[in-house]
N, CA, C and O atoms as a GROMACS GRO file, in nm:
protein
  464
    1MET      N    1   1.509   1.760  -1.248
    1MET     CA    2   1.414   1.725  -1.145
    1MET      C    3   1.278   1.782  -1.182
    1MET      O    4   1.267   1.895  -1.229
    2ASP      N    5   1.175   1.702  -1.161
    2ASP     CA    6   1.039   1.743  -1.193
    2ASP      C    7   0.984   1.828  -1.079
    2ASP      O    8   0.977   1.783  -0.965
    3SER      N    9   0.945   1.950  -1.111
    3SER     CA   10   0.896   2.040  -1.007
    3SER      C   11   0.743   2.043  -1.002
    3SER      O   12   0.685   2.136  -0.945
    4GLN      N   13   0.678   1.944  -1.062
    4GLN     CA   14   0.533   1.938  -1.063
    4GLN      C   15   0.481   1.921  -0.920
    4GLN      O   16   0.530   1.838  -0.845
    5HIS      N   17   0.381   2.002  -0.884
    5HIS     CA   18   0.323   1.996  -0.750
    5HIS      C   19   0.235   1.871  -0.738
    5HIS      O   20   0.154   1.842  -0.826
    6VAL      N   21   0.252   1.799  -0.630
    6VAL     CA   22   0.175   1.679  -0.604
    6VAL      C   23   0.054   1.716  -0.520
    6VAL      O   24   0.068   1.777  -0.414
    7SER      N   25  -0.064   1.680  -0.566
    7SER     CA   26  -0.185   1.700  -0.487
    7SER      C   27  -0.200   1.581  -0.394
    7SER      O   28  -0.250   1.476  -0.434
    8TRP      N   29  -0.157   1.597  -0.269
    8TRP     CA   30  -0.155   1.486  -0.175
    8TRP      C   31  -0.294   1.435  -0.144
    8TRP      O   32  -0.312   1.316  -0.116
    9ASN      N   33  -0.396   1.523  -0.150
    9ASN     CA   34  -0.532   1.476  -0.123
    9ASN      C   35  -0.574   1.373  -0.226
    9ASN      O   36  -0.628   1.269  -0.190
   10ASN      N   37  -0.551   1.401  -0.353
   10ASN     CA   38  -0.590   1.308  -0.458
   10ASN      C   39  -0.505   1.182  -0.455
   10ASN      O   40  -0.558   1.071  -0.465
   11VAL      N   41  -0.374   1.197  -0.442
   11VAL     CA   42  -0.284   1.082  -0.439
   11VAL      C   43  -0.313   0.996  -0.318
   11VAL      O   44  -0.322   0.873  -0.328
   12GLY      N   45  -0.327   1.060  -0.203
   12GLY     CA   46  -0.356   0.986  -0.080
   12GLY      C   47  -0.486   0.910  -0.089
   12GLY      O   48  -0.495   0.794  -0.048
   13LEU      N   49  -0.589   0.974  -0.144
   13LEU     CA   50  -0.718   0.910  -0.159
   13LEU      C   51  -0.708   0.788  -0.250
   13LEU      O   52  -0.763   0.682  -0.220
   14ARG      N   53  -0.638   0.803  -0.361
   14ARG     CA   54  -0.620   0.690  -0.454
   14ARG      C   55  -0.542   0.576  -0.389
   14ARG      O   56  -0.575   0.459  -0.409
   15MET      N   57  -0.440   0.610  -0.313
   15MET     CA   58  -0.360   0.506  -0.249
   15MET      C   59  -0.441   0.432  -0.143
   15MET      O   60  -0.432   0.310  -0.132
   16VAL      N   61  -0.519   0.506  -0.064
   16VAL     CA   62  -0.601   0.442   0.039
   16VAL      C   63  -0.709   0.356  -0.026
   16VAL      O   64  -0.734   0.244   0.020
   17GLN      N   65  -0.772   0.406  -0.131
   17GLN     CA   66  -0.873   0.327  -0.201
   17GLN      C   67  -0.811   0.203  -0.262
   17GLN      O   68  -0.870   0.095  -0.258
   18GLY      N   69  -0.693   0.217  -0.318
   18GLY     CA   70  -0.623   0.102  -0.375
   18GLY      C   71  -0.587   0.000  -0.269
   18GLY      O   72  -0.596  -0.121  -0.292
   19LEU      N   73  -0.547   0.047  -0.152
   19LEU     CA   74  -0.513  -0.044  -0.043
   19LEU      C   75  -0.637  -0.120   0.004
   19LEU      O   76  -0.630  -0.240   0.026
   20THR      N   77  -0.748  -0.050   0.020
   20THR     CA   78  -0.869  -0.120   0.064
   20THR      C   79  -0.916  -0.220  -0.041
   20THR      O   80  -0.964  -0.328  -0.007
   21THR      N   81  -0.902  -0.185  -0.167
   21THR     CA   82  -0.935  -0.280  -0.274
   21THR      C   83  -0.844  -0.402  -0.268
   21THR      O   84  -0.890  -0.515  -0.283
   22THR      N   85  -0.717  -0.380  -0.245
   22THR     CA   86  -0.621  -0.490  -0.236
   22THR      C   87  -0.657  -0.583  -0.120
   22THR      O   88  -0.653  -0.705  -0.135
   23ILE      N   89  -0.691  -0.526  -0.006
   23ILE     CA   90  -0.728  -0.608   0.110
   23ILE      C   91  -0.855  -0.686   0.080
   23ILE      O   92  -0.866  -0.804   0.117
   24ASP      N   93  -0.952  -0.623   0.015
   24ASP     CA   94  -1.075  -0.695  -0.023
   24ASP      C   95  -1.044  -0.811  -0.117
   24ASP      O   96  -1.102  -0.919  -0.105
   25VAL      N   97  -0.952  -0.789  -0.208
   25VAL     CA   98  -0.914  -0.894  -0.303
   25VAL      C   99  -0.849  -1.011  -0.230
   25VAL      O  100  -0.875  -1.126  -0.263
   26VAL      N  101  -0.766  -0.982  -0.132
   26VAL     CA  102  -0.702  -1.088  -0.055
   26VAL      C  103  -0.809  -1.174   0.012
   26VAL      O  104  -0.796  -1.296   0.021
   27ARG      N  105  -0.915  -1.111   0.057
   27ARG     CA  106  -1.022  -1.185   0.124
   27ARG      C  107  -1.105  -1.267   0.026
   27ARG      O  108  -1.160  -1.370   0.065
   28GLN      N  109  -1.115  -1.225  -0.099
   28GLN     CA  110  -1.212  -1.285  -0.190
   28GLN      C  111  -1.152  -1.370  -0.301
   28GLN      O  112  -1.218  -1.462  -0.349
   29LEU      N  113  -1.029  -1.343  -0.342
   29LEU     CA  114  -0.975  -1.410  -0.459
   29LEU      C  115  -0.861  -1.503  -0.422
   29LEU      O  116  -0.822  -1.513  -0.305
   30ASP      N  117  -0.808  -1.571  -0.521
   30ASP     CA  118  -0.697  -1.664  -0.494
   30ASP      C  119  -0.564  -1.588  -0.485
   30ASP      O  120  -0.558  -1.468  -0.507
   31VAL      N  121  -0.461  -1.662  -0.452
   31VAL     CA  122  -0.330  -1.604  -0.426
   31VAL      C  123  -0.278  -1.526  -0.546
   31VAL      O  124  -0.230  -1.414  -0.532
   32GLN      N  125  -0.285  -1.584  -0.663
   32GLN     CA  126  -0.230  -1.520  -0.783
   32GLN      C  127  -0.302  -1.390  -0.815
   32GLN      O  128  -0.239  -1.290  -0.849
   33GLU      N  129  -0.435  -1.391  -0.804
   33GLU     CA  130  -0.511  -1.270  -0.834
   33GLU      C  131  -0.482  -1.160  -0.731
   33GLU      O  132  -0.466  -1.043  -0.767
   34ALA      N  133  -0.476  -1.198  -0.604
   34ALA     CA  134  -0.445  -1.100  -0.499
   34ALA      C  135  -0.306  -1.042  -0.518
   34ALA      O  136  -0.285  -0.922  -0.500
   35SER      N  137  -0.212  -1.127  -0.553
   35SER     CA  138  -0.075  -1.081  -0.578
   35SER      C  139  -0.070  -0.984  -0.694
   35SER      O  140   0.001  -0.883  -0.689
   36LEU      N  141  -0.145  -1.013  -0.799
   36LEU     CA  142  -0.149  -0.926  -0.916
   36LEU      C  143  -0.207  -0.789  -0.881
   36LEU      O  144  -0.153  -0.686  -0.922
   37VAL      N  145  -0.316  -0.787  -0.805
   37VAL     CA  146  -0.377  -0.659  -0.767
   37VAL      C  147  -0.281  -0.578  -0.681
   37VAL      O  148  -0.270  -0.456  -0.697
   38MET      N  149  -0.212  -0.645  -0.588
   38MET     CA  150  -0.115  -0.575  -0.503
   38MET      C  151  -0.001  -0.518  -0.587
   38MET      O  152   0.043  -0.406  -0.564
   39ARG      N  153   0.045  -0.594  -0.684
   39ARG     CA  154   0.152  -0.548  -0.772
   39ARG      C  155   0.108  -0.427  -0.854
   39ARG      O  156   0.182  -0.330  -0.871
   40LEU      N  157  -0.016  -0.433  -0.905
   40LEU     CA  158  -0.068  -0.320  -0.983
   40LEU      C  159  -0.079  -0.194  -0.898
   40LEU      O  160  -0.048  -0.084  -0.945
   41LEU      N  161  -0.125  -0.208  -0.772
   41LEU     CA  162  -0.130  -0.092  -0.684
   41LEU      C  163   0.010  -0.037  -0.661
   41LEU      O  164   0.030   0.084  -0.663
   42GLY      N  165   0.106  -0.126  -0.639
   42GLY     CA  166   0.244  -0.083  -0.620
   42GLY      C  167   0.296  -0.005  -0.739
   42GLY      O  168   0.360   0.099  -0.724
   43LYS      N  169   0.269  -0.057  -0.859
   43LYS     CA  170   0.315   0.014  -0.980
   43LYS      C  171   0.246   0.149  -0.994
   43LYS      O  172   0.310   0.247  -1.033
   44SER      N  173   0.118   0.156  -0.962
   44SER     CA  174   0.046   0.283  -0.969
   44SER      C  175   0.106   0.384  -0.872
   44SER      O  176   0.123   0.501  -0.905
   45CYS      N  177   0.138   0.338  -0.751
   45CYS     CA  178   0.196   0.428  -0.651
   45CYS      C  179   0.331   0.482  -0.699
   45CYS      O  180   0.359   0.601  -0.684
   46THR      N  181   0.414   0.395  -0.756
   46THR     CA  182   0.546   0.441  -0.800
   46THR      C  183   0.535   0.535  -0.919
   46THR      O  184   0.622   0.620  -0.939
   47ARG      N  185   0.430   0.522  -0.998
   47ARG     CA  186   0.412   0.613  -1.112
   47ARG      C  187   0.352   0.746  -1.069
   47ARG      O  188   0.389   0.851  -1.123
   48MET      N  189   0.259   0.742  -0.971
   48MET     CA  190   0.194   0.866  -0.926
   48MET      C  191   0.291   0.954  -0.848
   48MET      O  192   0.288   1.077  -0.859
   49VAL      N  193   0.378   0.890  -0.771
   49VAL     CA  194   0.470   0.965  -0.684
   49VAL      C  195   0.610   0.915  -0.713
   49VAL      O  196   0.641   0.797  -0.695
   50LYS      N  197   0.695   1.005  -0.759
   50LYS     CA  198   0.830   0.965  -0.802
   50LYS      C  199   0.930   0.953  -0.689
   50LYS      O  200   1.040   0.900  -0.709
   51ASP      N  201   0.896   1.000  -0.568
   51ASP     CA  202   0.985   0.984  -0.454
   51ASP      C  203   0.903   0.994  -0.327
   51ASP      O  204   0.781   1.014  -0.332
   52GLY      N  205   0.966   0.980  -0.215
   52GLY     CA  206   0.897   0.992  -0.087
   52GLY      C  207   0.825   0.865  -0.048
   52GLY      O  208   0.847   0.759  -0.104
   53VAL      N  209   0.737   0.879   0.051
   53VAL     CA  210   0.671   0.761   0.107
   53VAL      C  211   0.577   0.693   0.008
   53VAL      O  212   0.563   0.571   0.011
   54GLY      N  213   0.513   0.769  -0.078
   54GLY     CA  214   0.425   0.708  -0.178
   54GLY      C  215   0.501   0.614  -0.269
   54GLY      O  216   0.454   0.504  -0.299
   55HIS      N  217   0.617   0.657  -0.313
   55HIS     CA  218   0.702   0.575  -0.400
   55HIS      C  219   0.753   0.454  -0.323
   55HIS      O  220   0.753   0.342  -0.376
   56GLN      N  221   0.798   0.475  -0.200
   56GLN     CA  222   0.848   0.364  -0.119
   56GLN      C  223   0.739   0.263  -0.089
   56GLN      O  224   0.764   0.142  -0.088
   57PHE      N  225   0.617   0.311  -0.065
   57PHE     CA  226   0.503   0.222  -0.042
   57PHE      C  227   0.479   0.135  -0.165
   57PHE      O  228   0.454   0.015  -0.154
   58GLY      N  229   0.485   0.198  -0.282
   58GLY     CA  230   0.467   0.123  -0.406
   58GLY      C  231   0.572   0.015  -0.426
   58GLY      O  232   0.539  -0.098  -0.462
   59ILE      N  233   0.696   0.048  -0.402
   59ILE     CA  234   0.804  -0.050  -0.416
   59ILE      C  235   0.784  -0.166  -0.317
   59ILE      O  236   0.802  -0.282  -0.353
   60ALA      N  237   0.748  -0.132  -0.194
   60ALA     CA  238   0.726  -0.237  -0.093
   60ALA      C  239   0.610  -0.328  -0.133
   60ALA      O  240   0.617  -0.449  -0.111
   61LEU      N  241   0.504  -0.272  -0.192
   61LEU     CA  242   0.393  -0.355  -0.236
   61LEU      C  243   0.434  -0.447  -0.351
   61LEU      O  244   0.392  -0.562  -0.355
   62ILE      N  245   0.514  -0.397  -0.442
   62ILE     CA  246   0.561  -0.480  -0.553
   62ILE      C  247   0.643  -0.596  -0.500
   62ILE      O  248   0.624  -0.710  -0.541
   63GLU      N  249   0.734  -0.567  -0.408
   63GLU     CA  250   0.818  -0.672  -0.350
   63GLU      C  251   0.734  -0.773  -0.272
   63GLU      O  252   0.757  -0.893  -0.281
   64THR      N  253   0.637  -0.724  -0.196
   64THR     CA  254   0.551  -0.812  -0.116
   64THR      C  255   0.464  -0.897  -0.207
   64THR      O  256   0.439  -1.014  -0.177
   65SER      N  257   0.416  -0.840  -0.317
   65SER     CA  258   0.332  -0.918  -0.408
   65SER      C  259   0.408  -1.036  -0.465
   65SER      O  260   0.350  -1.143  -0.486
   66ALA      N  261   0.535  -1.019  -0.491
   66ALA     CA  262   0.617  -1.130  -0.542
   66ALA      C  263   0.628  -1.240  -0.437
   66ALA      O  264   0.625  -1.358  -0.471
   67GLN      N  265   0.642  -1.202  -0.311
   67GLN     CA  266   0.650  -1.301  -0.203
   67GLN      C  267   0.516  -1.373  -0.187
   67GLN      O  268   0.513  -1.494  -0.165
   68LEU      N  269   0.407  -1.299  -0.196
   68LEU     CA  270   0.275  -1.360  -0.181
   68LEU      C  271   0.243  -1.457  -0.294
   68LEU      O  272   0.177  -1.558  -0.274
   69ALA      N  273   0.291  -1.424  -0.414
   69ALA     CA  274   0.262  -1.508  -0.530
   69ALA      C  275   0.319  -1.649  -0.514
   69ALA      O  276   0.269  -1.743  -0.576
   70MET      N  277   0.421  -1.665  -0.432
   70MET     CA  278   0.483  -1.796  -0.414
   70MET      C  279   0.412  -1.881  -0.309
   70MET      O  280   0.446  -1.998  -0.291
   71LYS      N  281   0.316  -1.823  -0.239
   71LYS     CA  282   0.246  -1.897  -0.133
   71LYS      C  283   0.132  -1.979  -0.193
   71LYS      O  284   0.079  -1.948  -0.300
   72GLU      N  285   0.097  -2.085  -0.122
   72GLU     CA  286  -0.014  -2.170  -0.165
   72GLU      C  287  -0.149  -2.109  -0.130
   72GLU      O  288  -0.246  -2.121  -0.205
   73SER      N  289  -0.154  -2.042  -0.015
   73SER     CA  290  -0.278  -1.978   0.027
   73SER      C  291  -0.244  -1.853   0.108
   73SER      O  292  -0.133  -1.838   0.160
   74LEU      N  293  -0.342  -1.766   0.118
   74LEU     CA  294  -0.323  -1.642   0.193
   74LEU      C  295  -0.419  -1.638   0.311
   74LEU      O  296  -0.535  -1.677   0.301
   75VAL      N  297  -0.368  -1.591   0.422
   75VAL     CA  298  -0.450  -1.566   0.540
   75VAL      C  299  -0.456  -1.414   0.555
   75VAL      O  300  -0.352  -1.348   0.561
   76LEU      N  301  -0.577  -1.361   0.562
   76LEU     CA  302  -0.595  -1.216   0.566
   76LEU      C  303  -0.513  -1.153   0.678
   76LEU      O  304  -0.449  -1.050   0.657
   77GLU      N  305  -0.514  -1.212   0.795
   77GLU     CA  306  -0.443  -1.155   0.909
   77GLU      C  307  -0.293  -1.146   0.881
   77GLU      O  308  -0.228  -1.048   0.921
   78ASP      N  309  -0.238  -1.246   0.814
   78ASP     CA  310  -0.095  -1.243   0.781
   78ASP      C  311  -0.063  -1.130   0.684
   78ASP      O  312   0.037  -1.061   0.698
   79VAL      N  313  -0.149  -1.113   0.584
   79VAL     CA  314  -0.128  -1.006   0.487
   79VAL      C  315  -0.141  -0.869   0.555
   79VAL      O  316  -0.063  -0.778   0.526
   80LEU      N  317  -0.237  -0.856   0.645
   80LEU     CA  318  -0.252  -0.730   0.718
   80LEU      C  319  -0.128  -0.700   0.802
   80LEU      O  320  -0.087  -0.584   0.812
   81LYS      N  321  -0.069  -0.802   0.863
   81LYS     CA  322   0.053  -0.782   0.941
   81LYS      C  323   0.167  -0.733   0.852
   81LYS      O  324   0.243  -0.644   0.892
   82VAL      N  325   0.180  -0.790   0.733
   82VAL     CA  326   0.285  -0.748   0.640
   82VAL      C  327   0.264  -0.602   0.599
   82VAL      O  328   0.358  -0.523   0.598
   83ILE      N  329   0.140  -0.569   0.564
   83ILE     CA  330   0.110  -0.431   0.521
   83ILE      C  331   0.131  -0.335   0.637
   83ILE      O  332   0.182  -0.224   0.617
   84THR      N  333   0.093  -0.375   0.758
   84THR     CA  334   0.114  -0.290   0.876
   84THR      C  335   0.263  -0.267   0.897
   84THR      O  336   0.304  -0.156   0.933
   85GLY      N  337   0.345  -0.369   0.876
   85GLY     CA  338   0.490  -0.353   0.888
   85GLY      C  339   0.545  -0.254   0.786
   85GLY      O  340   0.631  -0.173   0.818
   86ILE      N  341   0.494  -0.262   0.664
   86ILE     CA  342   0.537  -0.168   0.559
   86ILE      C  343   0.502  -0.025   0.601
   86ILE      O  344   0.584   0.066   0.592
   87ILE      N  345   0.379  -0.007   0.646
   87ILE     CA  346   0.332   0.127   0.685
   87ILE      C  347   0.412   0.178   0.804
   87ILE      O  348   0.446   0.296   0.809
   88GLY      N  349   0.443   0.092   0.899
   88GLY     CA  350   0.523   0.131   1.015
   88GLY      C  351   0.659   0.184   0.975
   88GLY      O  352   0.708   0.282   1.032
   89ARG      N  353   0.721   0.120   0.876
   89ARG     CA  354   0.852   0.167   0.829
   89ARG      C  355   0.841   0.301   0.757
   89ARG      O  356   0.936   0.379   0.756
   90LEU      N  357   0.725   0.328   0.696
   90LEU     CA  358   0.708   0.455   0.624
   90LEU      C  359   0.707   0.575   0.719
   90LEU      O  360   0.747   0.684   0.680
   91TYR      N  361   0.663   0.555   0.842
   91TYR     CA  362   0.665   0.665   0.938
   91TYR      C  363   0.806   0.720   0.958
   91TYR      O  364   0.824   0.840   0.980
   92PHE      N  365   0.906   0.633   0.950
   92PHE     CA  366   1.044   0.676   0.971
   92PHE      C  367   1.099   0.754   0.852
   92PHE      O  368   1.195   0.829   0.867
   93THR      N  369   1.039   0.737   0.736
   93THR     CA  370   1.092   0.805   0.617
   93THR      C  371   1.007   0.924   0.574
   93THR      O  372   1.045   0.997   0.483
   94ALA      N  373   0.893   0.943   0.639
   94ALA     CA  374   0.807   1.057   0.604
   94ALA      C  375   0.876   1.186   0.647
   94ALA      O  376   0.910   1.204   0.764
   95ASN      N  377   0.897   1.277   0.551
   95ASN     CA  378   0.970   1.401   0.577
   95ASN      C  379   0.882   1.522   0.594
   95ASN      O  380   0.924   1.622   0.653
   96THR      N  381   0.761   1.516   0.544
   96THR     CA  382   0.672   1.633   0.551
   96THR      C  383   0.544   1.594   0.625
   96THR      O  384   0.516   1.477   0.645
   97GLU      N  385   0.470   1.694   0.664
   97GLU     CA  386   0.342   1.670   0.732
   97GLU      C  387   0.245   1.598   0.638
   97GLU      O  388   0.168   1.512   0.682
   98GLU      N  389   0.248   1.633   0.509
   98GLU     CA  390   0.160   1.567   0.413
   98GLU      C  391   0.192   1.418   0.402
   98GLU      O  392   0.101   1.335   0.394
   99GLU      N  393   0.320   1.385   0.402
   99GLU     CA  394   0.359   1.244   0.396
   99GLU      C  395   0.316   1.170   0.522
   99GLU      O  396   0.271   1.056   0.515
  100ARG      N  397   0.331   1.234   0.638
  100ARG     CA  398   0.289   1.171   0.763
  100ARG      C  399   0.137   1.149   0.764
  100ARG      O  400   0.089   1.047   0.814
  101GLN      N  401   0.063   1.244   0.710
  101GLN     CA  402  -0.082   1.229   0.701
  101GLN      C  403  -0.120   1.114   0.608
  101GLN      O  404  -0.213   1.038   0.635
  102LEU      N  405  -0.047   1.101   0.498
  102LEU     CA  406  -0.072   0.990   0.406
  102LEU      C  407  -0.048   0.856   0.474
  102LEU      O  408  -0.129   0.764   0.462
  103VAL      N  409   0.062   0.846   0.546
  103VAL     CA  410   0.093   0.721   0.617
  103VAL      C  411  -0.015   0.693   0.720
  103VAL      O  412  -0.057   0.578   0.737
  104ALA      N  413  -0.061   0.795   0.790
  104ALA     CA  414  -0.168   0.778   0.890
  104ALA      C  415  -0.297   0.730   0.824
  104ALA      O  416  -0.368   0.647   0.881
  105GLN      N  417  -0.328   0.781   0.705
  105GLN     CA  418  -0.448   0.738   0.633
  105GLN      C  419  -0.435   0.591   0.591
  105GLN      O  420  -0.532   0.515   0.601
  106LEU      N  421  -0.318   0.552   0.546
  106LEU     CA  422  -0.297   0.412   0.508
  106LEU      C  423  -0.311   0.322   0.632
  106LEU      O  424  -0.371   0.215   0.625
  107GLU      N  425  -0.254   0.367   0.742
  107GLU     CA  426  -0.262   0.289   0.865
  107GLU      C  427  -0.406   0.274   0.911
  107GLU      O  428  -0.447   0.167   0.954
  108GLU      N  429  -0.483   0.380   0.901
  108GLU     CA  430  -0.623   0.376   0.942
  108GLU      C  431  -0.703   0.279   0.854
  108GLU      O  432  -0.790   0.208   0.903
  109ALA      N  433  -0.673   0.277   0.725
  109ALA     CA  434  -0.740   0.183   0.635
  109ALA      C  435  -0.716   0.039   0.677
  109ALA      O  436  -0.808  -0.043   0.675
  110VAL      N  437  -0.594   0.007   0.715
  110VAL     CA  438  -0.561  -0.129   0.759
  110VAL      C  439  -0.629  -0.159   0.892
  110VAL      O  440  -0.680  -0.270   0.912
  111LYS      N  441  -0.631  -0.062   0.984
  111LYS     CA  442  -0.696  -0.083   1.114
  111LYS      C  443  -0.844  -0.114   1.099
  111LYS      O  444  -0.901  -0.192   1.176
  112ASN      N  445  -0.906  -0.053   1.000
  112ASN     CA  446  -1.049  -0.080   0.977
  112ASN      C  447  -1.073  -0.227   0.945
  112ASN      O  448  -1.178  -0.281   0.980
  113TYR      N  449  -0.979  -0.292   0.879
  113TYR     CA  450  -0.993  -0.433   0.846
  113TYR      C  451  -0.957  -0.521   0.964
  113TYR      O  452  -1.012  -0.630   0.979
  114GLN      N  453  -0.867  -0.476   1.048
  114GLN     CA  454  -0.829  -0.556   1.164
  114GLN      C  455  -0.942  -0.561   1.266
  114GLN      O  456  -0.951  -0.657   1.342
  115ALA      N  457  -1.028  -0.460   1.268
  115ALA     CA  458  -1.139  -0.457   1.362
  115ALA      C  459  -1.255  -0.545   1.316
  115ALA      O  460  -1.340  -0.583   1.397
  116VAL      N  461  -1.258  -0.576   1.187
  116VAL     CA  462  -1.371  -0.653   1.131
  116VAL      C  463  -1.371  -0.794   1.181
  116VAL      O  464  -1.459  -0.872   1.144
   0.00000   0.00000   0.00000
């Protein structure tokens, strides 16, 4: 088992920035490009964090990107609902205060787009 300490501030910041970039891409690019960016964020999350909510978030993004790639078009609100569902499930698996804070940061990033 890897006992390397995870800096949640850096990881959380990268994940939130990646999520906002992904949402921007959904708004601006075509389905295939948006799916690719979401998949890349998912892979980055699974590599940065080997377990816990960060890893689960990455896996969920990879799976969701595959589903999005099969669609003809994307509606931002629909993608936000899917991401919100993923984040909601992460609250149930967050075991530490740092993980709960990460999930809250991800949720806040999505809420900022829902208000726009």
